[in-house]
C-alpha positions, 0 to 999 in steps of 0.5 A: 911395822903391823902396830903403825900400819893399824894406827895410820888406818883407824885415824884414817877410817877417823878422818873419814867419818869426820868427813862424812859428819861435817860434810854436807855435800857428802851427806847429800851423796849418802841421801841419795844412794839410800834413797835409790836403793831403798829397802836394803838400806833401810834393812841395813840401818836397821 
């Protein structure tokens, strides 16, 4: 059960990453969040 759930979790994260990298609308949302949070995001990114 644990192994199956971990596989599902990995598939979910990889799927979300694929959507994030491919979806332009989601990228614009992330960029707006970055611009709103400002320095905090820059520190996290570095």
